[in-house]
C-alpha positions in Angstrom: 51.7 -92.6 -16.3 51.3 -89.6 -19.0 47.8 -88.7 -19.5 48.7 -88.8 -23.3 49.3 -92.4 -22.8 46.0 -93.5 -20.6 44.1 -91.2 -23.4 45.4 -93.8 -25.9 44.7 -96.8 -23.9 41.3 -95.3 -23.0 40.7 -94.7 -26.8 41.8 -98.5 -27.5 39.4 -99.9 -24.9 36.5 -98.0 -26.2 37.3 -98.7 -29.8 37.7 -102.1 -29.3 34.0 -102.5 -27.0 32.5 -100.5 -30.2 33.9 -103.2 -32.2 32.3 -105.9 -30.0 29.1 -104.2 -29.9 28.9 -103.7 -33.7 29.8 -107.2 -34.2 27.5 -108.6 -32.3 24.8 -106.2 -33.6 26.0 -107.5 -37.2 25.5 -111.0 -36.1 22.2 -110.3 -34.7 20.7 -108.8 -37.9 22.2 -111.5 -40.1 20.2 -114.2 -37.9 17.0 -111.9 -38.6 17.9 -111.7 -42.5 18.5 -115.2 -42.2 16.2 -117.3 -44.9 15.5 -119.9 -42.7 14.2 -117.9 -39.9 10.9 -117.3 -41.6 8.1 -118.9 -43.1 9.1 -120.0 -46.4 7.1 -121.8 -49.6 9.9 -122.8 -51.6 9.2 -124.5 -54.6 10.4 -128.3 -54.4 12.4 -130.5 -56.8 12.0 -134.1 -56.0 14.7 -136.9 -57.0 13.9 -140.7 -56.7 17.2 -142.7 -57.1 18.2 -145.9 -56.3 20.1 -144.6 -53.1 17.7 -142.1 -52.0 14.3 -139.7 -52.2 15.4 -136.5 -52.1 13.4 -133.1 -51.9 15.3 -130.0 -52.3 13.9 -126.1 -52.3 14.2 -125.2 -55.7 16.1 -122.3 -56.9 17.6 -121.6 -53.3 21.2 -122.6 -52.1 20.4 -124.5 -48.9 22.8 -124.7 -46.4 21.3 -126.9 -44.1 19.8 -130.3 -44.7 18.2 -133.8 -43.0 18.9 -137.3 -43.6 16.0 -139.2 -42.2 16.5 -142.7 -41.7 12.7 -144.1 -42.1 10.9 -146.9 -39.7 11.6 -150.3 -40.5 10.3 -151.6 -43.7 9.0 -148.5 -44.1 9.3 -146.9 -47.8 10.4 -143.4 -48.0 7.5 -142.2 -50.0 5.3 -142.5 -46.6 7.3 -139.7 -45.5 6.8 -137.5 -48.1 4.9 -135.1 -46.3 7.6 -134.7 -44.2 10.2 -134.0 -47.0 7.9 -131.5 -48.7 7.4 -129.3 -45.5 11.2 -129.4 -44.7 12.0 -128.5 -48.4 9.5 -125.6 -48.6 11.4 -124.0 -45.6 14.5 -124.4 -47.5 16.1 -127.6 -46.3 17.8 -130.4 -48.2 15.7 -133.6 -47.1 17.3 -136.7 -47.8 15.5 -140.3 -47.4 18.2 -142.7 -48.0 17.2 -145.9 -49.5 19.4 -149.1 -47.7 18.3 -152.8 -48.3 14.8 -153.6 -47.0 14.6 -149.8 -45.5 16.0 -151.5 -42.8 19.1 -148.9 -41.6 19.2 -150.3 -38.3 20.1 -154.2 -39.5 21.7 -152.9 -42.6 23.3 -150.2 -41.2 26.0 -149.2 -43.6 29.3 -148.0 -42.3 29.1 -144.5 -44.6 26.3 -142.5 -45.1 26.5 -141.3 -49.3 24.6 -138.6 -48.6 27.5 -136.7 -46.3 30.1 -137.6 -49.4 27.5 -136.1 -52.2 26.6 -133.0 -50.1 30.0 -131.7 -48.7 28.9 -128.3 -48.0 25.7 -128.8 -46.2 25.4 -129.0 -42.6 23.1 -132.3 -41.8 20.8 -133.0 -38.9 20.4 -136.5 -38.5 16.9 -138.1 -38.4 14.9 -141.3 -37.7 11.6 -142.9 -37.0 11.2 -146.2 -35.2 14.5 -148.5 -35.9 15.6 -145.6 -38.1 15.9 -143.7 -34.9 18.5 -146.1 -33.4 20.3 -145.5 -36.5 20.4 -142.1 -36.5 21.4 -142.5 -32.9 24.2 -144.9 -34.3 25.1 -142.3 -36.9 25.3 -139.4 -35.0 27.3 -140.7 -32.1 30.2 -141.9 -34.8 31.4 -138.1 -34.9 29.7 -137.1 -38.5 29.5 -133.6 -37.6 25.7 -133.6 -37.0 24.5 -130.1 -36.0 21.4 -131.7 -34.3 19.4 -134.8 -34.0 15.7 -135.6 -34.5 14.2 -138.9 -33.3 10.4 -140.2 -33.4 9.2 -143.0 -31.1 12.9 -144.4 -31.3 14.0 -148.2 -31.4 17.1 -149.8 -31.1 20.1 -148.4 -29.1 22.1 -151.9 -28.8 22.2 -154.9 -31.0 24.3 -158.2 -31.0 27.7 -158.0 -32.5 28.7 -160.4 -35.5 32.1 -160.8 -36.6 33.2 -160.6 -40.4 31.7 -164.4 -41.4 28.3 -163.5 -39.7 28.9 -165.3 -36.8 28.0 -163.9 -33.3 31.1 -162.7 -31.0 31.3 -163.8 -27.4 33.3 -162.3 -24.4 36.1 -164.5 -22.5 32.8 -165.3 -20.4 31.0 -167.0 -23.3 28.6 -164.1 -22.9 27.3 -162.7 -26.1 28.9 -159.1 -27.2 26.5 -156.0 -27.5 27.2 -152.9 -29.6 25.8 -150.0 -27.8 24.9 -146.6 -29.3 24.4 -143.1 -27.5 24.7 -139.4 -27.9 24.5 -139.2 -24.3 26.8 -136.7 -23.0 27.8 -135.5 -26.7 25.4 -131.9 -26.1 24.2 -132.6 -29.6 20.6 -130.7 -29.5 18.3 -133.0 -30.3 14.1 -133.4 -30.1 12.9 -136.4 -29.0 8.8 -136.8 -30.3 7.0 -139.8 -28.1 3.8 -140.7 -28.7 1.0 -142.1 -25.8 -0.2 -144.9 -27.6 0.2 -148.9 -25.7 3.2 -149.4 -27.9 5.4 -147.1 -26.6 6.3 -148.3 -23.1 7.8 -146.6 -20.3 10.6 -148.5 -20.9 10.9 -147.8 -24.0 10.5 -144.0 -23.5 13.0 -144.5 -20.7 15.5 -146.2 -23.2 15.4 -143.0 -25.7 15.9 -140.5 -22.8 18.9 -142.7 -21.2 20.6 -142.8 -25.0 20.3 -138.9 -25.7 21.6 -135.9 -23.6 19.1 -134.9 -20.9 20.8 -131.1 -21.1 20.4 -130.9 -24.9 17.4 -133.0 -25.7 13.7 -131.4 -26.3 11.2 -134.0 -25.2 7.7 -133.7 -26.9 4.9 -136.0 -25.6 1.9 -135.9 -28.8 -1.2 -136.8 -27.3 -3.8 -139.1 -29.3 -0.8 -140.1 -31.0 0.7 -143.5 -32.0 4.2 -144.5 -33.3 3.1 -146.0 -36.9 1.7 -142.8 -38.0 5.0 -140.8 -38.1 4.5 -142.2 -41.8 1.5 -141.9 -43.6 0.5 -145.9 -43.5 -2.4 -145.8 -42.2 -3.2 -149.4 -42.2 -2.0 -150.2 -39.0 -2.8 -147.2 -37.2 -5.4 -147.3 -34.3 -6.2 -143.6 -34.6 -9.2 -142.0 -36.6 -8.4 -139.9 -39.9 -8.8 -136.9 -38.0 -5.9 -137.8 -35.4 -3.6 -138.9 -38.1 -3.5 -135.9 -39.8 -3.1 -133.8 -36.6 -0.2 -136.1 -35.1 1.5 -135.1 -38.5 0.8 -131.4 -38.4 2.0 -131.2 -35.0 5.0 -133.1 -35.9 5.8 -130.7 -38.2 5.3 -127.7 -36.0 7.8 -129.2 -33.4 9.9 -130.5 -36.2 10.4 -126.8 -38.0 10.4 -124.8 -34.6 13.3 -127.1 -33.3 15.1 -126.7 -36.6 14.8 -123.0 -36.5 16.0 -122.8 -33.0 19.0 -124.6 -33.8 19.7 -122.7 -36.7 19.0 -119.2 -36.3 19.3 -119.3 -32.4 
């Protein structure tokens, strides 16, 4: 091979390497410059409609958001501490209002927030039976970039036909619908509590319906499952313990979001 040709090939290879290195460096710089990589304190805009309670960072063109399904029968306002913290960091936080605040039993086939905010990349989250609804939503290929579950319940339920009657198989057994994100490799945060209500069977069910290789499991000490909301009347904890649980929940949540968004 002529020397000139060899030189040109060598030059082309070197140029390609330099371009690749520059691109990697540029991506790293972009990540470092991302507002989501910093600790922010954006002003908040709150809108409360018939469809959802929404917390948004004021004057900021947000790219990411969280759709959060509340615990069974719990009002979205009891998660305001979480919505405010998310919006301050630059995330759109949407708490859908579904009949009776029961996203699990009154699950809707479509999520209005996904249609309304088409340019936003969403994490799907939920507490209690809202966690079960979140798993179902994320399992239906909605393009979720992450899932966050807080003492989740409900990964299967009896199937009803269009007339509201239970469906049975050929052997006369009730048909069950099962919901799982195991095997989907969606980045997942699973936050558990150490109270008596969260039995080992419930915790095992949660891990079995999430992907082991992509799930970060956090166990909060001196915690209970109700205190992910700010309903204190049914909590077994002291005021100080409830406050500490919510602070730890925020820290783990924001840290998880940052890792997924910024790498």
